[in-house]
C-alpha positions in Angstrom: -167.2 -114.9 168.2 -169.8 -116.0 170.8 -169.1 -119.0 173.0 -171.4 -121.3 171.1 -169.3 -122.1 168.0 -166.3 -122.7 170.3 -168.2 -125.0 172.5 -169.8 -126.9 169.6 -166.4 -127.2 167.9 -164.7 -128.5 171.0 -167.5 -131.0 171.5 -166.9 -132.4 168.0 -163.2 -132.4 168.3 -163.0 -134.3 171.5 -166.1 -136.5 171.7 -164.9 -139.5 169.6 -162.7 -142.1 171.3 -160.0 -143.3 169.0 -159.8 -140.1 167.0 -157.3 -137.3 167.6 -157.9 -133.7 166.5 -155.4 -131.7 164.4 -155.6 -128.3 162.7 -154.1 -127.1 159.4 -153.6 -123.4 159.5 -153.2 -121.3 156.4 -150.1 -119.1 157.0 -151.5 -116.6 154.4 -154.5 -116.0 156.7 -153.0 -116.1 160.2 -150.8 -113.1 161.0 -148.0 -114.0 163.4 -148.3 -117.7 163.0 -144.5 -118.5 162.7 -143.5 -116.9 166.0 -146.3 -118.8 167.7 -145.1 -122.1 166.2 -141.6 -121.4 167.6 -142.9 -120.1 171.0 -142.5 -121.9 174.3 -146.1 -123.4 174.3 -145.9 -124.6 170.7 -147.5 -128.0 169.8 -145.9 -130.6 167.6 -146.3 -129.2 164.0 -145.0 -129.6 160.5 -145.2 -127.5 157.3 -147.1 -129.1 154.5 -144.6 -127.6 152.0 -141.4 -129.6 151.3 -137.9 -128.5 151.9 -136.2 -125.3 153.0 -138.5 -122.4 152.3 -137.8 -118.8 151.6 -139.0 -116.6 154.5 -141.8 -115.1 152.4 -143.0 -118.6 151.4 -142.7 -120.0 154.9 -145.0 -117.2 156.1 -147.8 -118.1 153.6 -147.4 -121.9 153.9 -150.0 -124.3 155.4 -149.0 -125.8 158.8 -150.3 -129.0 160.4 -150.5 -128.7 164.2 -151.4 -131.3 166.8 -154.2 -129.9 168.9 -153.8 -130.0 172.7 -157.0 -130.2 174.6 -156.3 -127.0 176.7 -154.0 -124.1 177.0 -153.0 -121.1 175.1 -153.2 -122.7 171.6 -156.8 -123.9 171.7 -157.9 -120.6 173.3 -156.1 -118.6 170.6 -157.5 -120.8 167.8 -161.1 -120.3 169.1 -160.5 -116.6 169.2 -159.7 -116.8 165.5 -162.9 -118.8 164.7 -164.7 -116.9 161.9 -161.4 -115.5 160.4 -160.8 -118.4 157.9 -157.6 -119.5 159.6 -157.8 -123.1 158.6 -159.4 -126.5 158.9 -159.7 -128.9 161.8 -159.6 -132.6 161.2 -160.0 -135.9 163.0 -157.4 -138.6 162.3 -157.0 -142.0 163.8 -155.3 -141.8 167.2 -152.5 -144.2 166.1 -151.7 -142.0 163.1 -148.5 -139.9 163.8 -147.5 -136.5 162.5 -145.4 -137.8 159.6 -148.1 -140.2 158.3 -150.8 -137.5 158.5 -148.5 -135.0 156.8 -147.9 -137.4 153.9 -151.6 -137.8 153.4 -152.4 -134.1 153.6 -149.5 -133.2 151.3 -151.1 -135.2 148.5 -154.3 -133.1 148.8 -152.5 -130.0 147.7 -152.1 -131.0 144.1 -155.0 -130.8 141.7 -155.3 -130.7 137.9 -157.1 -128.1 135.9 -159.2 -128.7 132.7 -156.1 -128.6 130.5 -154.2 -131.1 132.7 -152.2 -128.3 134.3 -151.0 -128.7 137.9 -152.8 -126.4 140.4 -152.3 -125.9 144.1 -155.5 -126.8 145.9 -155.9 -124.7 149.0 -158.2 -127.1 150.8 -157.0 -125.8 154.2 -158.9 -122.5 153.5 -162.4 -123.2 154.9 -164.0 -121.1 152.2 -162.4 -123.3 149.5 -163.1 -126.6 151.2 -166.8 -125.7 151.8 -167.1 -124.8 148.1 -165.2 -127.6 146.5 -166.0 -130.7 148.6 -169.7 -130.9 147.5 -168.6 -131.0 143.9 -166.1 -133.9 144.3 -166.7 -137.3 142.7 -166.7 -140.5 145.0 -163.0 -141.3 144.2 -161.9 -137.7 144.8 -163.8 -137.8 148.2 -162.1 -141.0 149.1 -158.7 -139.4 148.2 -159.5 -136.3 150.2 -160.6 -138.2 153.4 -158.2 -141.2 153.2 -157.9 -142.4 156.8 -159.6 -139.2 158.2 -163.0 -139.3 159.8 -163.9 -135.7 159.3 -163.0 -132.1 158.4 -164.4 -129.3 160.6 -164.4 -125.7 159.5 -166.4 -122.5 159.5 -169.5 -122.5 157.3 -170.1 -119.7 154.9 -172.7 -118.4 157.3 -171.2 -116.4 160.2 -171.1 -118.1 163.5 -171.8 -121.5 162.0 -169.5 -124.6 161.7 -169.5 -127.2 159.0 -168.6 -130.9 159.6 -167.7 -132.9 156.5 -167.6 -136.6 156.6 -168.1 -139.7 154.4 -171.1 -141.9 154.6 -171.4 -144.7 152.1 -168.9 -143.1 149.8 -170.9 -139.8 149.7 -170.1 -136.5 151.3 -172.1 -136.0 154.6 -172.4 -132.4 155.6 -173.7 -131.2 158.9 -173.8 -127.8 160.5 -173.0 -126.9 164.1 -172.7 -123.8 166.2 
């Protein structure tokens, strides 16, 4: 990774007063995530899966982390940019971890053509970039809820993708 995507990502994460950045990391894509979450410099975090998890499931689960502005966590995350580790998001500053987790947990369930329940891995940037443009207005509203934007890697290497809502429609912009 060059310094550009990291700089452009940081600018988007920290430039809007009233909005706090978070990241949802995909345990299936981030080796060694759990020890980092339990380490001395760990941020506030919560698993998006409910209940007591088997170790194998805990390792693959999605995790919501509050993003500190500086320190080992943001540096480590920027080093992982381009590796499909997860999706960044901007939530209202007043929204706490529990309320944000409740909203994000609802996003995990989707329904297939036959009405079957499917797990929607929206926190994988490859999935989000592919699915978001195909969503109807009510689905987009459900996806964003109180959130201002999702930020993730674009399919093109070294590029970032910002997803927002404008007039009920998906607004996509590239950065990096």
